[in-house]
MARKOL-265379 format. One line per field, with one value per residue (C-alpha): residue number from 1; residue in three letters; x, y, z. Coordinates in steps of 0.05 Angstrom, whole numbers, plus 5000, padded with zeros to 4 digits. Example, Ala and Ser with C-alpha at 12.3 -4.5 7.8 and 13.67 -1.06 7.14 Angstrom:
BEGIN
seq	[1:2]
type	[ALA:SER]
u	[5246:5273]
v	[4910:4979]
w	[5156:5143]
// end
This chain:
BEGIN
seq	[1:2:3:4:5:6:7:8:9:10:11:12:13:14:15:16:17:18:19:20:21:22:23:24:25:26:27:28:29:30:31:32:33:34:35:36:37:38:39:40:41:42:43:44:45:46:47:48:49:50:51:52:53:54:55:56:57:58:59:60:61:62:63:64:65:66:67:68:69:70:71:72:73:74:75:76:77:78:79:80:81:82:83:84:85:86:87:88:89:90:91:92:93:94:95:96:97:98:99:100:101:102:103:104:105:106:107:108:109:110:111:112:113:114:115:116:117:118:119:120:121:122:123:124:125:126:127:128:129:130:131:132:133:134:135:136:137:138:139:140:141:142:143:144:145:146:147:148:149:150:151:152:153:154:155:156:157:158:159:160:161:162:163:164:165:166:167:168:169:170:171:172:173:174:175:176:177:178:179:180:181:182:183:184:185:186:187:188:189:190:191:192:193:194:195:196:197:198:199:200:201:202:203:204:205:206:207:208:209:210:211:212:213:214:215:216:217:218:219:220:221:222:223:224:225:226:227:228:229:230:231:232:233:234:235:236:237:238:239:240:241:242:243:244:245:246:247:248:249:250:251:252:253:254:255:256:257:258:259:260:261:262:263:264:265:266:267:268:269:270:271:272:273:274:275:276:277:278:279:280:281:282:283:284:285:286:287:288:289:290]
type	[UNK:UNK:UNK:UNK:UNK:UNK:UNK:UNK:UNK:UNK:UNK:UNK:UNK:UNK:UNK:UNK:UNK:UNK:UNK:UNK:UNK:UNK:UNK:UNK:UNK:UNK:UNK:UNK:UNK:UNK:UNK:UNK:UNK:UNK:UNK:UNK:UNK:UNK:UNK:UNK:UNK:UNK:UNK:UNK:UNK:UNK:UNK:UNK:UNK:UNK:UNK:UNK:UNK:UNK:UNK:UNK:UNK:UNK:UNK:UNK:UNK:UNK:UNK:UNK:UNK:UNK:UNK:UNK:UNK:UNK:UNK:UNK:UNK:UNK:UNK:UNK:UNK:UNK:UNK:UNK:UNK:UNK:UNK:UNK:UNK:UNK:UNK:UNK:UNK:UNK:UNK:UNK:UNK:UNK:UNK:UNK:UNK:UNK:UNK:UNK:UNK:UNK:UNK:UNK:UNK:UNK:UNK:UNK:UNK:UNK:UNK:UNK:UNK:UNK:UNK:UNK:UNK:UNK:UNK:UNK:UNK:UNK:UNK:UNK:UNK:UNK:UNK:UNK:UNK:UNK:UNK:UNK:UNK:UNK:UNK:UNK:UNK:UNK:UNK:UNK:UNK:UNK:UNK:UNK:UNK:UNK:UNK:UNK:UNK:UNK:UNK:UNK:UNK:UNK:UNK:UNK:UNK:UNK:UNK:UNK:UNK:UNK:UNK:UNK:UNK:UNK:UNK:UNK:UNK:UNK:UNK:UNK:UNK:UNK:UNK:UNK:UNK:UNK:UNK:UNK:UNK:UNK:UNK:UNK:UNK:UNK:UNK:UNK:UNK:UNK:UNK:UNK:UNK:UNK:UNK:UNK:UNK:UNK:UNK:UNK:UNK:UNK:UNK:UNK:UNK:UNK:UNK:UNK:UNK:UNK:UNK:UNK:UNK:UNK:UNK:UNK:UNK:UNK:UNK:UNK:UNK:UNK:UNK:UNK:UNK:UNK:UNK:UNK:UNK:UNK:UNK:UNK:UNK:UNK:UNK:UNK:UNK:UNK:UNK:UNK:UNK:UNK:UNK:UNK:UNK:UNK:UNK:UNK:UNK:UNK:UNK:UNK:UNK:UNK:UNK:UNK:UNK:UNK:UNK:UNK:UNK:UNK:UNK:UNK:UNK:UNK:UNK:UNK:UNK:UNK:UNK:UNK:UNK:UNK:UNK:UNK:UNK:UNK:UNK:UNK:UNK:UNK:UNK:UNK:UNK:UNK:UNK:UNK:UNK:UNK]
u	[9282:9357:9394:9335:9335:9279:9299:9262:9263:9247:9240:9171:9154:9175:9228:9250:9306:9290:9217:9242:9286:9233:9182:9226:9252:9180:9166:9226:9267:9343:9359:9340:9358:9383:9354:9342:9347:9321:9296:9365:9384:9442:9480:9481:9513:9588:9623:9637:9562:9545:9593:9568:9493:9471:9517:9507:9431:9436:9480:9434:9374:9411:9396:9443:9442:9428:9440:9446:9386:9425:9400:9463:9446:9379:9402:9393:9437:9467:9482:9558:9564:9515:9551:9618:9586:9556:9623:9646:9583:9591:9661:9634:9578:9628:9664:9598:9585:9650:9632:9565:9591:9546:9561:9509:9492:9429:9438:9401:9417:9399:9336:9327:9296:9221:9202:9272:9292:9331:9373:9409:9439:9462:9537:9535:9497:9545:9606:9580:9558:9627:9653:9610:9633:9706:9694:9657:9711:9763:9724:9700:9628:9572:9528:9457:9420:9346:9297:9266:9213:9235:9309:9348:9345:9270:9252:9282:9317:9356:9371:9401:9443:9470:9488:9521:9561:9585:9599:9628:9619:9615:9553:9491:9415:9357:9292:9233:9167:9124:9170:9168:9092:9088:9131:9084:9132:9114:9152:9154:9192:9235:9256:9275:9319:9352:9352:9425:9444:9395:9428:9375:9299:9251:9183:9136:9074:9029:8967:8977:8912:8926:8998:8977:9020:8985:9002:9052:9020:8956:8980:9007:9079:9072:9109:9089:9102:9170:9194:9177:9215:9274:9281:9259:9279:9338:9367:9364:9399:9397:9353:9280:9272:9204:9185:9111:9089:9021:9015:9040:9104:9147:9204:9160:9155:9231:9231:9178:9188:9113:9060:9065:8989:8997:9023:8989:8919:8894:8928:8920:8940:8932:9004:9074:9086:9020:9035:9103:9072:9019:9073:9117:9060:9039:9111:9116:9052:9081:9145:9106:9069:9135]
v	[8726:8710:8724:8759:8834:8876:8933:8972:9022:9082:9129:9099:9137:9206:9242:9276:9235:9260:9237:9169:9160:9185:9135:9074:9088:9099:9028:9002:8987:8994:8987:9018:9002:9068:9082:9156:9211:9282:9265:9245:9174:9144:9134:9209:9223:9231:9198:9267:9285:9220:9238:9309:9301:9230:9195:9243:9236:9160:9159:9207:9163:9098:9070:9028:9015:8943:8955:9010:9007:9028:9031:8996:8951:8985:9007:8979:8918:8947:9017:9015:9088:9080:9017:9052:9108:9058:9025:9092:9100:9030:9045:9107:9066:9016:9072:9095:9024:9026:9093:9066:8999:8966:8901:8901:8938:8920:8915:8891:8853:8903:8918:8875:8908:8896:8838:8809:8740:8753:8692:8725:8774:8721:8727:8803:8804:8756:8794:8860:8832:8803:8873:8898:8840:8857:8927:8899:8848:8903:8933:8868:8888:8839:8855:8831:8816:8832:8794:8858:8858:8867:8855:8793:8762:8772:8698:8644:8603:8664:8686:8617:8624:8690:8665:8602:8639:8698:8648:8695:8707:8780:8767:8738:8740:8780:8742:8789:8753:8805:8813:8738:8739:8797:8758:8698:8656:8607:8632:8561:8536:8599:8588:8516:8537:8597:8589:8567:8635:8679:8726:8779:8780:8835:8834:8854:8815:8817:8786:8743:8762:8836:8843:8893:8900:8881:8874:8819:8751:8769:8759:8701:8705:8649:8694:8661:8592:8609:8649:8591:8544:8591:8608:8544:8490:8520:8566:8631:8687:8758:8817:8819:8886:8920:8946:8958:8990:9002:9076:9117:9151:9203:9157:9101:9122:9123:9050:9024:9018:9020:9062:9059:9052:8983:8957:9006:9017:9050:9071:9020:9069:9142:9159:9129:9125:9089:9040:9025:9013:8966:8925:8923:8899:8846:8819:8821:8778:8728:8723:8713:8655:8625]
w	[1433:1436:1372:1338:1330:1300:1255:1201:1145:1187:1128:1119:1183:1160:1119:1183:1215:1285:1277:1253:1314:1362:1334:1336:1406:1430:1405:1442:1379:1380:1306:1239:1167:1141:1072:1075:1127:1122:1052:1026:1006:1045:0980:0971:1038:1045:1104:1131:1129:1165:1221:1226:1214:1229:1277:1336:1330:1327:1389:1427:1412:1429:1360:1317:1243:1221:1146:1094:1048:0986:0914:0889:0830:0817:0748:0678:0667:0604:0632:0639:0659:0716:0738:0742:0781:0830:0842:0870:0911:0939:0963:0998:1029:1055:1090:1120:1144:1183:1214:1236:1261:1210:1172:1116:1052:1014:0938:0876:0811:0756:0717:0655:0593:0591:0547:0546:0572:0637:0624:0566:0616:0665:0653:0653:0718:0752:0727:0752:0820:0828:0817:0875:0917:0907:0934:0995:1009:1014:1072:1103:1090:1071:1011:1018:0953:0956:0912:0883:0829:0756:0768:0745:0814:0825:0827:0872:0818:0792:0863:0873:0810:0834:0903:0877:0824:0866:0923:0975:1050:1030:0987:1020:1013:1038:1039:1023:1028:0992:0933:0919:0925:0876:0827:0829:0871:0926:0987:1017:0956:0954:1026:1014:0956:0990:1065:1067:1039:1077:1127:1132:1129:1108:1141:1086:1063:1001:0972:0911:0877:0868:0894:0947:1009:1074:1148:1159:1171:1134:1063:1022:1044:1096:1145:1211:1184:1154:1213:1259:1213:1207:1280:1315:1266:1229:1283:1244:1281:1256:1238:1220:1185:1180:1112:1123:1057:1089:1071:1013:1037:1003:0982:0956:0883:0877:0901:0853:0778:0767:0802:0877:0879:0848:0915:0962:0935:0998:1063:1118:1174:1188:1173:1166:1241:1252:1195:1224:1293:1264:1228:1290:1334:1283:1281:1356:1360:1310:1350:1415:1383:1359]
// end
């Protein structure tokens, strides 16, 4: 499909970067979202290590990087020390982006203390996100805000607030269907609010009743309907990035604030590679129908 590229978080396949690359190329994919390689998060790599350890393997496999799946912004909103540390990490990630010929870095909008009204942190969140944006602008990199659970921008209305207030071509939106479902949001309404800011889409689905992740198109994310609307009616061009969450994988617990078994109650494939294949084939079927 012209202008649509399928990518994915290949660390759901395996910690081993060579296994990740072998699996995606066997499926015919040409892109990955680089979150971790050889068990190490991309934010912990130096540019020199990327050149030495990752770039040659990417080139040999013929695979490009669609985005860096960074943990930037996945810190407590009132942790100033962590924020300052992440500003330095973000600058390093921007340099890595340039080395990998990649435009995008995934970020978040800070964990809010449990039981507190997120709105009381609005100004702090916006100010700190603008700090991230200033770093990205220096390198002509685009930050992609993901609507992650338990952060300030977990629901559509607060995502819209962020995007309007930061108001920059270097700060755009990821649309993650499953995360909205798991926050009790209607993805149809969320898309109507945010589609003008969406520059990247995560292919992950969930069931509203128990928040469990399921194969794309079988949950309550309205993925087939919204992809058809985005691509056919609104002219969306860009990446569709697989984030299957169909089996418990090594890095998952570091991504979830609560128990990983809350979202993956039982494995739906024999291993990470099989789960990745199942999600890829389900997305391919949806695109074929579109």
